[in-house]
C-alpha positions as CSV (number, residue, x, y, z in Angstrom):
1,M,8.2,-114.8,71.0
2,R,6.7,-111.7,69.3
3,R,2.9,-111.9,71.0
4,D,4.9,-111.6,74.3
5,R,6.3,-108.6,73.1
6,F,3.2,-107.1,72.7
7,Q,1.7,-108.4,75.9
8,W,2.9,-105.9,78.4
9,L,1.7,-102.6,75.9
10,I,-2.0,-103.5,75.5
11,P,-3.6,-105.9,78.4
12,H,-5.5,-109.2,76.4
13,C,-8.6,-108.2,77.7
14,Y,-8.5,-104.5,76.0
15,L,-7.8,-105.8,72.6
16,S,-10.6,-106.8,71.4
17,C,-12.5,-103.7,72.6
18,F,-9.8,-101.2,71.0
19,L,-10.1,-103.0,67.5
20,W,-13.7,-102.1,68.2
21,N,-13.8,-98.7,68.6
22,M,-11.1,-97.8,66.0
23,V,-12.8,-99.5,63.0
24,A,-16.1,-98.0,64.4
25,R,-14.1,-94.7,64.2
26,L,-12.6,-95.1,60.9
27,L,-16.6,-96.3,59.3
28,Y,-17.7,-93.0,60.9
29,I,-15.3,-90.5,58.9
30,F,-15.3,-92.4,55.9
31,S,-19.3,-92.4,55.8
32,A,-19.4,-88.7,57.1
33,N,-16.7,-87.9,53.6
34,T,-18.6,-89.9,51.5
35,L,-22.4,-88.5,52.3
36,D,-21.2,-85.5,52.3
37,T,-19.8,-84.7,48.6
38,S,-21.1,-87.8,46.4
39,A,-24.8,-88.6,48.1
40,F,-27.5,-86.7,50.1
41,R,-30.7,-87.4,51.5
42,I,-33.3,-85.8,50.3
43,Q,-35.4,-83.5,52.6
44,P,-39.0,-82.1,51.9
45,V,-38.6,-78.2,51.6
46,K,-41.6,-75.9,51.8
47,N,-40.3,-72.8,51.4
48,S,-36.6,-71.0,50.8
49,D,-36.8,-69.0,53.7
50,N,-34.2,-71.3,56.2
51,C,-31.6,-70.9,52.7
52,Q,-28.0,-69.2,53.2
53,D,-27.9,-67.9,49.8
54,H,-30.3,-66.1,48.2
55,T,-29.8,-64.1,44.6
56,I,-32.3,-62.4,42.1
57,H,-31.3,-62.7,38.6
58,F,-30.9,-59.8,36.9
59,I,-31.9,-61.3,33.6
60,Q,-35.8,-61.1,32.7
61,T,-37.9,-63.2,30.4
62,F,-40.0,-62.5,28.3
63,A,-42.6,-64.3,25.6
64,L,-45.8,-64.1,23.8
65,I,-49.0,-65.5,25.5
66,G,-49.7,-68.7,24.4
67,E,-46.0,-69.9,23.3
68,P,-43.5,-71.9,24.8
69,V,-41.3,-70.8,27.5
70,V,-38.4,-72.4,29.3
71,L,-36.9,-70.6,32.1
72,N,-32.9,-72.0,33.3
73,C,-31.4,-72.0,36.7
74,P,-28.2,-70.3,36.5
75,P,-25.4,-71.8,37.6
76,F,-23.6,-70.9,41.4
77,R,-20.8,-71.2,43.0
78,Y,-20.4,-72.7,46.1
79,K,-18.3,-71.1,48.6
80,S,-16.2,-69.5,46.1
81,M,-15.9,-72.9,44.2
82,D,-17.4,-74.3,41.0
83,A,-20.7,-76.1,42.4
84,S,-20.7,-78.2,38.7
85,G,-19.4,-81.8,40.0
86,L,-21.5,-81.4,43.6
87,L,-24.7,-82.8,43.9
88,F,-27.9,-81.1,44.8
89,N,-31.4,-81.8,45.1
90,L,-33.3,-79.0,42.7
91,S,-37.0,-77.6,43.1
92,W,-39.0,-75.3,41.3
93,Y,-41.7,-73.0,43.2
94,K,-43.3,-70.1,42.4
95,N,-42.9,-66.8,44.8
96,G,-45.8,-66.5,47.2
97,S,-46.3,-70.5,46.7
98,T,-45.1,-73.5,49.5
99,E,-45.9,-75.9,47.1
100,M,-42.9,-77.4,45.0
101,I,-43.7,-77.8,40.8
102,S,-44.0,-81.0,39.5
103,S,-41.5,-83.2,37.3
104,E,-44.2,-84.6,35.5
105,S,-44.9,-83.5,31.8
106,T,-48.3,-85.2,31.0
107,G,-51.3,-83.6,32.2
108,N,-49.4,-80.3,33.3
109,R,-48.8,-77.0,31.4
110,I,-46.0,-76.3,33.7
111,W,-43.2,-78.5,35.1
112,S,-39.7,-78.5,35.2
113,N,-37.0,-80.9,33.7
114,K,-33.3,-80.8,35.8
115,D,-32.6,-77.3,35.6
116,A,-35.3,-76.0,33.3
117,L,-38.8,-75.0,34.0
118,W,-40.9,-75.2,30.9
119,F,-44.5,-73.3,30.0
120,L,-46.1,-75.1,26.8
121,P,-47.8,-73.0,26.6
122,A,-47.1,-69.4,28.4
123,S,-50.6,-67.6,29.3
124,L,-51.1,-64.6,31.1
125,E,-51.1,-66.0,34.6
126,D,-47.4,-67.3,34.7
127,S,-45.9,-63.8,35.1
128,G,-44.4,-64.0,38.3
129,E,-41.4,-64.9,40.0
130,Y,-39.3,-67.9,40.2
131,I,-37.5,-69.5,42.6
132,C,-34.9,-72.6,41.8
133,M,-33.6,-73.8,44.7
134,R,-30.3,-75.9,45.2
135,R,-30.1,-78.4,48.1
136,N,-28.0,-81.1,50.4
137,S,-27.8,-82.2,53.9
138,T,-25.4,-78.8,54.4
139,Y,-26.6,-76.2,51.7
140,C,-29.0,-74.5,50.4
141,S,-29.4,-72.1,47.5
142,D,-32.0,-70.4,45.6
143,V,-32.0,-68.3,42.3
144,S,-35.2,-65.3,41.8
145,L,-36.5,-65.8,38.4
146,H,-38.6,-63.1,36.8
147,L,-41.3,-64.2,33.8
148,T,-43.4,-61.5,32.0
149,I,-46.0,-63.1,29.7
150,V,-47.6,-60.0,27.4
151,E,-49.7,-60.3,24.3
152,K,-49.6,-60.5,21.0
153,S,-50.3,-56.7,20.5
154,A,-47.6,-55.6,23.1
155,V,-44.3,-57.9,20.7
156,Q,-42.5,-55.2,20.0
157,A,-42.6,-53.9,23.5
158,I,-40.6,-56.4,24.3
159,S,-38.5,-56.9,21.2
160,Y,-34.6,-57.3,20.9
161,P,-32.6,-54.3,19.9
162,Q,-29.8,-55.0,17.4
163,K,-27.3,-53.1,15.4
164,A,-26.0,-52.7,11.9
165,T,-23.4,-50.6,10.0
166,L,-24.2,-48.7,6.6
167,L,-22.8,-50.2,3.8
168,S,-21.4,-53.3,5.1
169,S,-22.8,-56.9,5.6
170,G,-25.1,-57.4,8.5
171,H,-26.6,-60.0,10.5
172,L,-30.0,-60.4,12.5
173,V,-29.6,-62.9,15.4
174,C,-33.1,-65.2,16.2
175,P,-32.1,-65.2,20.3
176,L,-32.9,-67.3,22.9
177,L,-34.0,-70.6,20.9
178,E,-31.3,-73.5,22.0
179,D,-33.8,-75.2,24.1
180,F,-36.4,-75.6,21.4
181,I,-33.3,-76.3,18.8
182,Q,-31.5,-79.0,20.9
183,N,-29.6,-81.5,18.4
184,N,-32.2,-80.1,15.0
185,T,-29.5,-79.2,12.6
186,E,-32.6,-79.2,9.8
187,Y,-34.9,-76.4,11.4
188,E,-36.1,-73.2,9.4
189,L,-36.8,-69.9,10.1
190,K,-39.2,-67.6,8.6
191,W,-38.3,-63.7,8.6
192,Y,-40.8,-60.9,8.8
193,K,-40.4,-57.3,8.0
194,D,-42.8,-54.7,8.9
195,S,-45.2,-58.1,9.5
196,I,-44.1,-58.8,5.7
197,L,-42.7,-62.1,4.9
198,L,-39.3,-61.6,2.8
199,K,-38.2,-62.9,0.3
200,I,-34.6,-65.1,0.8
201,D,-33.4,-64.3,-3.1
202,N,-29.4,-64.4,-2.2
203,K,-29.3,-60.8,-3.2
204,K,-31.4,-58.8,-0.7
205,F,-31.4,-61.3,2.3
206,K,-29.3,-64.1,3.1
207,M,-30.2,-67.2,5.3
208,R,-29.3,-71.0,5.4
209,R,-31.3,-74.0,7.2
210,G,-30.2,-75.4,10.1
211,T,-28.8,-71.4,11.1
212,N,-30.6,-68.6,13.7
213,Y,-29.4,-65.3,12.0
214,L,-30.3,-63.7,8.5
215,T,-27.9,-61.8,6.3
216,I,-28.3,-58.3,4.7
217,P,-25.0,-58.3,2.3
218,S,-25.0,-54.5,2.0
219,V,-26.8,-52.4,5.0
220,S,-29.2,-49.2,3.7
221,M,-31.1,-46.6,5.7
222,D,-34.0,-48.7,4.6
223,D,-33.3,-51.9,6.5
224,S,-34.2,-50.5,10.1
225,G,-37.5,-51.6,11.9
226,F,-39.1,-54.6,13.6
227,Y,-37.7,-57.8,12.1
228,T,-39.3,-60.9,13.4
229,C,-38.3,-64.1,13.2
230,Q,-40.7,-67.3,13.5
231,M,-39.9,-71.5,13.9
232,T,-42.4,-74.0,15.0
233,F,-41.6,-76.6,17.3
234,K,-43.0,-79.9,18.0
235,Y,-43.9,-81.5,21.0
236,E,-45.4,-84.9,21.4
237,T,-48.1,-84.4,19.3
238,M,-48.3,-80.6,19.4
239,K,-47.1,-77.8,17.3
240,Y,-46.2,-74.1,18.4
241,N,-45.1,-71.2,17.3
242,I,-42.0,-69.7,18.9
243,T,-41.3,-66.1,17.8
244,R,-39.0,-63.1,18.3
245,T,-39.2,-59.4,17.1
246,I,-36.2,-57.7,16.9
247,Q,-35.4,-54.2,16.3
248,L,-32.6,-53.1,14.0
249,Q,-31.1,-50.0,14.6
250,I,-28.6,-48.7,11.3
251,L,-25.3,-46.7,12.5
252,G,-23.8,-44.6,9.8
253,Q,-20.3,-45.5,9.0
254,K,-17.4,-44.0,11.1
255,K,-16.0,-41.3,8.7
256,K,-12.2,-41.9,7.3
257,S,-10.0,-39.5,5.6
258,R,-7.3,-39.6,3.5
259,P,-4.0,-38.1,5.1
260,V,-3.0,-34.5,4.3
261,I,0.0,-32.8,4.8
262,V,-0.1,-29.2,6.0
263,Y,3.1,-28.5,7.0
264,P,5.5,-28.0,5.0
265,N,3.8,-26.2,2.5
266,Q,6.2,-24.7,1.3
267,N,9.5,-26.6,-1.2
268,I,12.1,-24.5,0.1
269,T,13.2,-24.2,4.2
270,L,15.4,-21.5,4.8
271,A,18.3,-22.5,7.3
272,V,21.2,-20.9,8.4
273,L,24.5,-22.9,8.4
274,D,25.6,-24.5,11.4
275,S,22.5,-23.7,13.2
276,R,19.5,-25.8,14.9
277,L,16.6,-26.3,12.6
278,T,13.4,-28.1,12.7
279,I,11.0,-29.0,10.2
280,P,8.0,-30.3,11.2
281,C,5.6,-32.6,9.4
282,K,2.1,-31.8,9.9
283,V,-0.8,-34.2,9.0
284,F,-4.0,-33.4,9.2
285,V,-6.1,-37.8,10.1
286,G,-9.4,-36.3,10.3
287,A,-12.1,-36.4,12.5
288,N,-11.6,-40.1,13.1
289,S,-8.6,-41.2,15.1
290,H,-9.1,-44.8,15.1
291,T,-7.3,-44.6,11.4
292,F,-4.2,-45.3,12.1
293,T,-1.6,-43.0,10.2
294,D,1.9,-43.3,9.5
295,V,4.4,-40.6,9.5
296,W,7.7,-40.7,8.3
297,W,10.4,-38.6,6.4
298,L,12.9,-39.8,3.8
299,A,16.4,-38.0,2.2
300,N,16.7,-38.6,-0.8
301,K,14.2,-41.4,-1.2
302,S,16.0,-43.2,1.9
303,Y,15.1,-43.8,5.8
304,I,16.6,-40.3,7.5
305,D,18.5,-43.3,9.8
306,V,20.2,-44.9,7.1
307,V,21.2,-41.5,5.4
308,Y,22.5,-39.6,8.3
309,K,23.9,-43.0,10.3
310,N,25.9,-40.4,12.9
311,K,22.1,-39.3,14.1
312,R,23.0,-35.2,13.1
313,V,19.6,-35.2,11.1
314,T,17.2,-37.2,13.6
315,E,13.5,-37.9,13.9
316,G,11.4,-36.6,16.1
317,K,8.9,-38.9,18.2
318,P,5.1,-38.5,16.6
319,Q,2.9,-36.4,18.5
320,K,-1.0,-36.6,18.3
321,F,-3.2,-34.1,19.3
322,V,-6.7,-32.0,18.5
323,E,-7.1,-29.0,16.6
324,N,-11.1,-28.0,17.1
325,G,-12.0,-31.2,16.8
326,D,-9.8,-32.3,13.7
327,S,-6.9,-35.4,14.5
328,Y,-3.7,-34.5,13.4
329,I,-0.1,-36.2,14.0
330,E,3.4,-34.5,13.8
331,V,6.7,-35.5,13.3
332,P,9.4,-33.3,13.4
333,L,12.6,-33.6,11.5
334,I,15.7,-32.5,13.5
335,F,19.1,-30.8,12.2
336,D,22.2,-30.5,14.9
337,P,23.3,-28.3,12.6
338,V,22.9,-27.7,9.7
339,K,25.5,-28.6,7.0
340,K,26.4,-27.5,3.7
341,V,25.4,-31.2,2.1
342,D,21.9,-30.5,3.0
343,F,21.5,-27.6,1.0
344,N,21.8,-30.5,-1.7
345,T,19.3,-32.8,-0.3
346,D,15.8,-33.6,-1.0
347,F,13.7,-33.9,2.3
348,T,10.3,-35.9,1.8
349,C,7.6,-36.2,4.2
350,V,5.2,-39.2,3.9
351,A,1.9,-40.1,5.2
352,Q,-0.1,-43.0,5.0
353,N,-2.9,-44.8,5.9
354,R,-5.7,-47.1,4.9
355,I,-7.4,-44.9,2.6
356,G,-4.8,-43.3,1.0
357,H,-1.2,-41.6,1.0
358,Q,0.6,-38.3,0.7
359,V,4.3,-36.8,-0.1
360,Q,5.7,-33.5,0.2
361,A,9.0,-32.7,-0.8
362,T,11.1,-29.7,0.8
363,H,15.0,-28.6,-0.1
364,V,16.6,-26.9,2.6
365,K,18.3,-23.5,1.2
366,Q,21.1,-21.5,3.1
367,E,19.9,-17.9,4.0
368,E,22.4,-15.3,4.7
369,H,22.8,-13.5,8.1
370,S,20.0,-11.5,8.8
371,F,21.5,-8.3,10.1
372,S,24.5,-8.1,7.5
373,W,23.1,-5.6,5.6
374,Y,22.2,-3.6,8.2
375,M,25.5,-3.5,9.5
376,A,26.8,-2.1,6.3
377,V,23.6,0.4,5.7
378,I,23.2,2.0,9.3
379,P,27.0,3.4,9.1
380,A,26.4,5.2,5.8
381,A,23.1,6.2,7.3
382,L,24.7,8.1,9.8
383,A,27.5,9.5,7.9
384,T,25.0,11.0,5.5
385,V,23.0,12.8,8.2
386,I,25.8,13.8,9.7
387,M,27.5,15.3,6.3
388,G,23.8,16.6,5.8
389,G,23.6,18.8,9.1
390,V,27.0,20.0,9.0
391,C,26.8,21.1,5.6
392,A,23.0,23.3,6.8
393,F,25.2,24.7,9.8
394,T,27.6,26.1,7.7
395,C,25.3,27.3,5.3
396,W,23.4,29.2,7.7
397,R,26.5,30.9,9.5
398,K,27.6,32.0,6.1
399,R,24.2,33.9,5.7
400,S,24.5,35.5,9.1
401,F,27.8,37.3,8.2
402,R,27.1,39.1,4.9
403,G,25.8,42.4,6.2
404,Y,22.7,42.3,7.3
405,V,22.3,43.9,10.5
406,P,19.3,44.7,12.4
407,A,17.4,47.7,12.7
408,P,17.8,49.9,15.6
409,V,14.7,50.0,17.7
410,Q,13.1,54.1,17.9
411,S,11.8,54.7,21.6
């Protein structure tokens, strides 16, 4: 019954053909997706001219002649995605050569090992550009890395610059040892300064086995100069020296200052009753503005917002500014207005940072209206002037009427 229902949909003669076609398509889709993500046919590549992406690594590698060198192919992103989970065939070439560098180490001074290219040891003719190429059936990407091999006499020219701060603890790191250390936790470095082997006595210098750094507990200006770290690398039956030279620069400590209150500079501040008053607390914090300094006001040794809950007296926002290259912080104390109770209150500005602190007290005293004595003096002065003028005029008039007659003029 059920068989008869489908006979009108698919003719019996075409049923087998239909099934075979569907199976074939499914197999094609499955194989295409599987091959594109998990396995690739290795294709011979003679050069990188047909690669879609070409990158030049911005970090150059420098090494001394006769020492081991390892170039690592940097990780890359495939179509804006992390490509570390995809499978690629990686090969190494030297620029200008179509011959792929062998992965066989026996009998070869230069060989590839996964993402790394080994030189054991390096020679002057190894200087140049090397290309690591990642390729699959649909994509190709290559990266150019530059290698420079120099004579041992030019070691300072390829030194690694590092810095330490005066009078602090400094660390010198021996760089680029990862490929030679691997899981070895017992390796030991020898440290030299200006070609003289350093005495590690845990006083001037400290070092611990299995670490790649040298510690200077208290850095002085005499510690500047060239340092050399050296380790021995063993490969099969051969031993090689690995040398890194560091140029240490000593930086002076940033000048730190304790805060100094420059205003108010008097113990008394005059104010008129019921007037608005602002007393700024100006604090010098030095040339170093990185040191955090806190400035605040107290009233009778209590915080302003605790004493004046009605907000009649408040602290303004801290203002930071620079004058003649020096940094200052200013916090104003604002009275709106001044009341009699303020004349009996002790106000104190406090400034504090990690270097030290300072306090400056000031008292608000009542000031009489400045124009009151003028109002009393000016009328009296005017009355005196007027009376003096009247007296002088009266005396002059009396003298003119005492019989003095001018002599007649004779013709």
